[in-house]
C-alpha atoms as one frame of an Amber mdcrd trajectory, in Angstrom:
protein
  64.756 169.549 132.939  64.850 168.957 129.195  62.321 166.626 127.607  63.700
 164.117 125.144  62.180 163.728 121.695  59.324 161.298 121.472  60.315 157.823
 120.417  64.021 158.525 121.031  65.716 155.145 121.372  69.165 153.624 121.516
  68.943 149.890 120.929  72.539 149.029 120.169  74.507 147.556 117.304  73.292
 145.074 114.751  72.153 141.847 116.285  74.063 139.862 113.640  77.302 141.083
 115.220  76.471 141.276 118.943  72.913 141.079 120.197  72.176 143.508 123.015
  70.236 142.216 125.979  69.175 145.618 127.332  66.755 148.156 125.914  65.933
 151.781 126.836  62.932 153.680 125.444  60.081 156.018 126.382  56.488 155.018
 127.116  53.473 155.536 129.362  52.194 153.725 132.442  48.689 152.706 133.500
  47.891 156.321 134.437  48.979 157.417 130.965  51.897 159.285 132.498  55.213
 159.500 130.659  57.853 157.069 131.961  61.339 155.936 130.962  61.381 152.175
 130.462  64.495 150.018 130.904  64.268 146.358 129.877  66.942 143.685 130.554
  67.103 140.002 129.606  67.863 137.393 132.272  69.017 134.621 129.919  69.755
 131.989 132.582  66.191 132.072 133.918  64.517 132.922 130.570  62.933 136.008
 132.103  62.840 139.755 131.446  63.332 142.455 134.121  61.542 145.770 133.530
  62.165 149.070 135.324  60.005 152.175 134.863  61.166 155.622 135.955  58.650
 158.481 136.278  59.353 161.587 134.257  60.346 163.653 137.302  63.391 161.420
 137.998  64.269 160.639 134.358  66.872 163.346 134.118  69.225 163.797 131.197
  72.049 162.436 133.332  70.114 159.262 134.135  69.092 158.808 130.531  72.646
 159.241 129.242  73.997 156.791 131.792  71.323 154.260 130.904  72.111 154.624
 127.219  75.910 154.779 127.371  76.701 152.566 130.369  73.843 150.374 131.553
  72.721 149.399 128.065  76.302 148.309 127.286  76.364 145.934 130.253  77.776
 148.051 133.075  75.750 148.419 136.254  74.754 151.896 137.503  72.842 153.022
 140.602  69.143 153.607 139.989  67.200 156.435 141.662  64.820 155.490 144.467
  61.669 156.192 142.484  61.258 153.242 140.125  58.977 150.262 139.634  60.453
 146.817 138.854  58.505 144.087 137.070  59.607 140.532 136.164  58.062 138.858
 133.126  58.621 135.443 131.488  60.178 135.395 128.026  57.828 133.686 125.592
  56.900 134.023 121.954  53.163 133.924 122.608  52.916 136.872 125.019  54.507
 140.300 125.051  57.309 140.926 127.510  55.619 144.173 128.572  52.550 144.189
 130.779  49.349 145.557 129.297  49.447 148.745 131.394  52.810 149.852 129.917
  52.696 151.258 126.411  55.905 152.149 124.591  56.300 154.455 121.643  58.219
 151.860 119.601  56.542 148.478 120.187  58.219 147.113 117.015  61.595 147.371
 118.724  60.289 145.466 121.717  58.870 142.757 119.460  62.168 142.460 117.592
  64.100 142.259 120.843  61.710 139.620 122.172  62.317 137.460 119.079  66.075
 137.907 119.210  66.220 137.211 122.924  64.634 133.832 122.326  67.686 132.996
 120.225  69.968 134.440 122.920  68.411 132.188 125.561  68.669 129.064 123.396
  72.247 129.865 122.365  73.204 130.435 126.000  71.704 127.085 126.969  73.670
 125.421 124.165  76.833 127.076 125.439  76.102 125.887 128.980  75.718 122.309
 127.726  79.036 122.435 125.881  80.691 124.109 128.845  79.533 121.309 131.161
  80.763 118.667 128.710  84.094 120.440 128.456  84.366 120.495 132.258  83.988
 116.701 132.352  86.652 116.352 129.661  88.951 118.641 131.600  88.527 116.465
 134.668  89.383 113.359 132.627  92.499 114.953 131.164  93.744 116.142 134.546
  93.288 112.667 136.036  95.321 111.003 133.271  98.809 109.873 134.154  99.665
 108.924 130.567  98.318 109.756 127.148  94.954 108.137 126.413  93.900 107.898
 122.786  90.249 107.372 123.769  90.160 110.712 125.582  91.965 112.321 122.634
  89.321 111.070 120.202  86.561 112.138 122.591  87.989 115.657 122.723  88.280
 115.724 118.930  84.636 114.701 118.588  83.588 117.410 121.044  85.448 120.098
 119.121  83.937 118.937 115.826  80.461 119.447 117.328  81.394 122.917 118.542
  82.839 123.823 115.146  79.581 122.810 113.475  77.610 125.119 115.770  80.076
 127.958 115.186  79.810 127.482 111.439  76.009 127.554 111.669  76.256 130.728
 113.817  74.383 129.121 116.704  76.953 130.305 119.244  77.917 133.856 120.073
  81.429 134.989 119.378  82.405 135.295 123.048  81.033 131.858 123.868  82.780
 130.300 120.871  86.067 131.943 121.792  85.902 130.697 125.383  85.119 127.151
 124.256  87.953 127.281 121.737  90.490 128.541 124.278  89.565 125.908 126.866
  89.589 123.141 124.255  93.015 124.224 123.009  94.324 124.082 126.581  93.157
 120.482 126.895  94.679 119.568 123.524  97.975 121.100 124.646  98.000 119.021
 127.829  97.221 115.842 125.904  99.971 116.628 123.383 102.455 116.986 126.221
 101.419 113.593 127.566 101.626 112.109 124.066 105.117 113.545 123.635 106.234
 111.784 126.793 104.622 108.604 125.502 106.367 109.020 122.144 109.698 109.489
 123.883 109.132 106.312 125.880 108.073 104.489 122.718 111.221 105.642 120.911
 113.343 104.358 123.784 111.607 100.970 123.733 111.863 100.840 119.933 115.580
 101.543 120.055 116.128  98.719 122.547 114.056  96.269 120.482 115.809  97.280
 117.262 119.204  96.790 118.904 118.261  93.237 119.944 117.055  92.400 116.446
 120.190  93.844 114.846 122.380  91.761 117.171 120.510  88.576 116.224 120.725
  89.454 112.536 124.448  90.118 112.878 124.940  86.677 114.415 122.985  85.047
 111.567 124.938  86.990 108.922 128.258  85.884 110.426 127.186  82.241 110.388
 126.001  82.577 106.794 129.413  83.954 105.815 131.095  80.985 107.499 128.981
  78.634 105.388 127.161  76.919 108.236 123.911  75.000 107.742 121.577  77.167
 105.685 118.297  75.457 106.554 118.576  76.080 110.336 119.619  79.663 109.631
 116.667  80.070 107.283 114.276  78.801 109.968 115.880  81.136 112.498 115.313
  84.040 110.112 111.661  83.041 109.753 111.306  83.014 113.540 112.981  86.409
 113.712 110.654  87.703 111.008 107.624  86.646 113.038 109.062  88.332 116.110
 109.696  91.462 114.040 106.014  91.669 113.075 104.822  91.627 116.701 107.486
  93.789 118.325 107.042  97.526 119.022 109.170  99.615 116.648 109.052 103.110
 115.228 108.626 103.490 111.498 112.300 104.348 110.996 113.583 101.444 113.119
 111.136  99.041 111.476 112.343 100.055 108.017 116.007  99.544 108.941 115.394
  96.139 110.518 113.265  95.019 107.569 115.933  95.971 105.028 118.566  94.016
 106.926 116.223  91.052 107.360 115.428  91.050 103.648 119.126  91.127 102.747
 119.765  88.159 105.052 117.021  86.117 103.354 118.410  86.963  99.926 121.931
  86.060 101.028 120.843  82.601 102.167 118.865  82.024  98.952 121.862  83.065
  96.854 124.091  80.581  98.641 121.438  77.879  98.382 120.408  78.391  94.744
 123.418  80.221  93.329 124.257  83.857  92.547 121.751  84.001  89.683 118.780
  83.302  91.948 118.040  86.966  92.536 117.769  87.849  88.871 115.957  84.701
  87.726 112.513  85.653  88.971 110.671  88.897  89.353 108.634  89.737  92.445
 105.436  88.743  90.671 106.939  85.434  89.554 108.137  84.642  93.081 104.685
  85.397  94.468 103.102  83.248  91.764 105.436  80.325  92.509 104.697  80.650
  96.221 100.971  80.880  95.498 101.059  77.784  93.307 102.927  75.846  95.984
 100.468  77.005  98.620  97.458  75.986  96.521  99.028  72.577  95.981  99.474
  72.211  99.749  95.877  73.357 100.351  94.619  70.764  97.892  96.623  68.016
  99.598  95.410  69.115 103.031  91.766  69.138 101.927  92.149  65.662 100.429
  93.814  64.450 103.629  90.964  65.839 105.730  88.506  64.155 103.383  90.253
  60.802 103.847  90.170  61.210 107.625  86.463  62.001 107.530  85.791  58.887
 105.455  87.917  56.845 107.867  85.928  58.296 110.747  82.650  57.329 109.082
  84.033  53.826 108.563  84.978  53.485 112.235  81.566  54.810 113.238  79.884
  52.112 111.182  82.181  49.419 112.611  81.302  50.428 116.172  77.752  49.315
 115.580  79.047  45.950 114.352  81.501  45.432 117.209  81.226  42.038 118.902
  82.544  43.107 122.243  82.872  46.114 124.492  86.640  46.156 124.157  86.488
  46.346 120.364  83.923  49.127 120.616  86.147  51.100 123.003  89.129  50.662
 120.687  87.181  51.981 117.746  85.928  54.924 119.814  89.532  55.706 120.746
  90.448  55.595 117.065  87.617  58.000 116.282  88.908  60.388 118.946  92.371
  60.227 117.398  90.915  60.881 113.960  88.844  63.804 115.290  91.921  65.353
 116.861  93.875  64.821 113.654  91.092  66.485 111.622  90.975  69.405 114.060
  94.724  69.912 113.799  94.620  69.740 110.013  91.728  72.192 109.874  93.741
  74.679 111.938  96.620  74.354 109.483  94.197  74.649 106.575  92.761  77.872
 108.001  96.276  79.271 108.334  96.946  78.332 104.717  93.754  80.062 103.618
  94.764  83.200 105.525  98.128  83.091 103.795  96.302  82.640 100.494  94.248
  85.777 101.166  97.440  87.700 101.965  99.086  86.450  98.788  96.015  87.424
  96.778  96.302  90.967  98.079 100.052  91.125  97.468  99.687  89.704  93.964
  96.970  92.214  93.145  99.157  95.035  94.418 102.153  93.705  92.479  99.997
  93.315  89.379  98.963  96.964  89.593 102.584  97.996  90.039 103.584  95.896
  87.035 100.839  97.451  84.914 101.900 100.925  85.990 105.526 100.081  85.178
 104.591  98.748  81.734 102.460 101.798  81.050 105.388 103.992  82.019 107.749
 102.021  79.787 105.272 102.249  76.913 105.039 105.987  77.425 108.836 106.245
  77.389 108.929 104.253  74.152 106.376 106.598  72.635 108.464 109.565  73.710
 111.620 108.051  72.208 109.772 107.211  68.992 108.496 110.764  68.741 111.989
 112.122  69.384 113.458 109.890  66.673 110.705 110.933  64.269 111.379 114.600
  64.969 115.137 114.122  64.508 114.589 112.221  61.247 112.234 114.884  59.891
 114.680 117.622  60.818 117.465 115.701  59.083 115.400 115.297  55.894 114.482
 118.961  55.977 118.159 119.871  56.388 119.151 117.678  53.424 116.438 119.318
  51.343 117.816 122.715  52.246 121.328 121.561  51.201 119.977 120.497  47.787
 118.310 123.844  47.330 121.553 125.558  48.364 123.464 123.673  45.649 120.906
 124.770  43.075 121.238 128.375  44.214 125.044 128.204  44.015 124.842 126.848
  40.483 122.420 129.594  39.543 124.786 132.216  40.932 127.688 130.771  38.935
 125.544 130.855  35.818 124.720 134.521  36.424 128.391 135.300  36.928 129.392
 133.581  33.678 126.618 135.371  31.765 128.035 138.791  32.669 131.602 138.035
  31.236 132.389 139.190  27.563 132.487 136.557  24.839 135.751 135.122  23.502
 135.061 136.552  20.026 134.906 140.094  21.359 138.142 139.588  23.286 139.932
 138.248  20.162 138.812 141.227  18.065 140.174 143.580  20.693 143.500 141.715
  20.728 143.838 141.833  16.866 143.572 145.635  16.761 145.731 146.964  19.578
 146.141 150.374  17.912 143.260 152.603  16.904 142.572 153.094  13.164 143.808
 156.447  11.910 141.311 158.660  10.303 142.182 158.867   6.559 139.553 161.435
   5.755 140.999 164.332   7.639 140.757 166.399   4.539 137.057 165.977   4.293
 135.233 169.092   5.015 133.487 169.496   8.357 129.813 168.519   8.306 130.278
 165.808   5.700 130.521 162.056   6.370 132.142 159.385   4.369 130.748 155.941
   3.667 133.232 154.373   6.082 132.164 156.658   8.893 128.527 155.900   8.180
 129.259 152.184   8.306 131.129 152.558  11.574 128.208 154.463  13.090 125.781
 151.795  11.959 128.037 149.080  13.394 128.270 150.948  16.689 124.495 151.266
  16.907 124.115 147.580  16.115 126.659 146.654  18.814 124.829 148.815  21.357
 121.540 147.162  20.430 123.112 143.720  20.788 124.635 144.667  24.151 121.287
 146.003  25.366 119.543 142.846  24.199 122.197 140.738  25.928 121.792 142.766
  29.139 118.022 142.307  28.971 118.503 138.563  28.593 120.886 138.449  31.522
 118.482 140.522  33.639 115.581 138.263  32.731 117.671 135.209  33.579 118.629
 136.713  36.925 114.992 137.461  37.735 114.024 133.900  36.779 116.741 132.426
  38.994 115.823 134.696  41.913 112.187 133.692  41.560 113.198 130.026  41.458
 115.336 130.532  44.546 112.418 132.158  46.369 110.124 129.319  45.405 112.725
 126.812  46.588 113.078 128.571  49.935 109.311 128.779  50.271 109.007 125.062
  49.616 111.694 124.399  52.232 109.894 126.482  54.867 106.611 124.818  53.955
 108.257 121.389  54.277 109.524 122.314  57.747 106.079 123.580  58.777 104.427
 120.393  57.514 107.013 118.342  59.384 106.359 120.119  62.679 102.597 119.744
  62.226 102.976 116.049  61.457 105.152 115.546  64.539 102.591 117.369  66.686
  99.835 115.103  65.370 101.914 111.999  66.086 102.735 113.165  69.621  99.109
 114.003  70.357  97.868 110.637  69.055 100.444 108.660  70.992  99.889 110.456
  74.280  96.105 110.204  73.867  96.380 106.457  73.243  98.579 106.029  76.321
  96.161 107.975  78.531  93.130 106.078  77.196  94.855 102.749  77.829  95.687
 103.826  81.384  92.160 105.022  82.072  90.732 101.857  80.576  92.909  99.748
  82.831  91.832 101.765  85.873  88.146 101.322  85.007  88.604  97.575  84.598
  90.213  97.423  88.040
């Protein structure tokens, strides 16, 4: 039998990934004899089971099986010679009895601390598992989709997600809770789908009824029947439309047709120009003004009734007979009922006023957004026109410079042509002058020849001077052309920069106005 190295221990992987609940290490018993100690956590009961094997039975085979199988969670048969001890798991006392000493007590202490977390996490999982079981029972007992149960399941899963995010649940526990919760969500979605199908069927039937009624009203409007009864019928249909069950698509279609019917009646009542006379905001304002006028009249009417009631109350005290008193009491009852009825109407008017306030505020925001958009479009158009105008001016400037360059080129061309005087002299002497001094001896020059040589040198000097003048003129014109082109490019650059500044200023102003409006709101 081979002895294992002292302190040899296999504790498992990192606890941050998967905490092990079993530990194997060497130690000594009360008799100071060497023993193999196996420790296991019983998380449900918050206890620790300890087995000690004497050295004579702690074979290499047993040790390897404890390390490779039992420690990983698989059960193996233990030899007959062992001692089992059960200890409570607490932070105040060691899990090992005093008579057992291990060679690595730090590992036991670490395991004891980690196992406290394991126990608490397991209890948390058990609580969530019980709650999920109750939810499962509710879902299975449902015949139709129940939004309350759906929200309850959503709230449960949000709690579980918080614990998973805080790493208070082990991975296996979290996965099981997630799988079971997903199963319940799937069942509820199936029930909701059936409910949605039923709702779509009901919506289709309701929409069909409304469309048939609208069709009847439209036909009577086309025939030119009484508009006021048709208008009241549309109002009744509009109220029914608000309370009836419709899908979003069906509701939109019915509303569009209902709106067209209202507009058709108003066009026939007020003329074709009615639609374009007032904007949505103006129509709301006119309706609001009319409503406020009606509210004012109703409040004044209620005030008159209250004064009349006070008058009758005073007259009761002055009544001369019982009959007169009863008559006045009956009048007071009538006035009270009239006041109550008017107050109900007044409350309805005030509710309508609140609705109109909200709609007017919404329409006002839309109008401001539309104006801001129009202003931005105007700024864009102004910038475009400015850019086009600057480009046009720059192009005209380039055309002027081009004309100057063309004139300069013509001037250069004319400067290179021979003068008229030189051409006339050539035409007057078509034949060369014959040399009359042929008999002069070689090496001697006559006065005429000397004069001709001097004239030739003078002509060459004049030609050279003329060429230098032409060259200088060309250089001057080229330099002027370069300066002109440079000025043109500079003008274009300045134009682009100016346009950029204008665009930036305009857009900045538009954004600041928009932000300012939003802050005021």
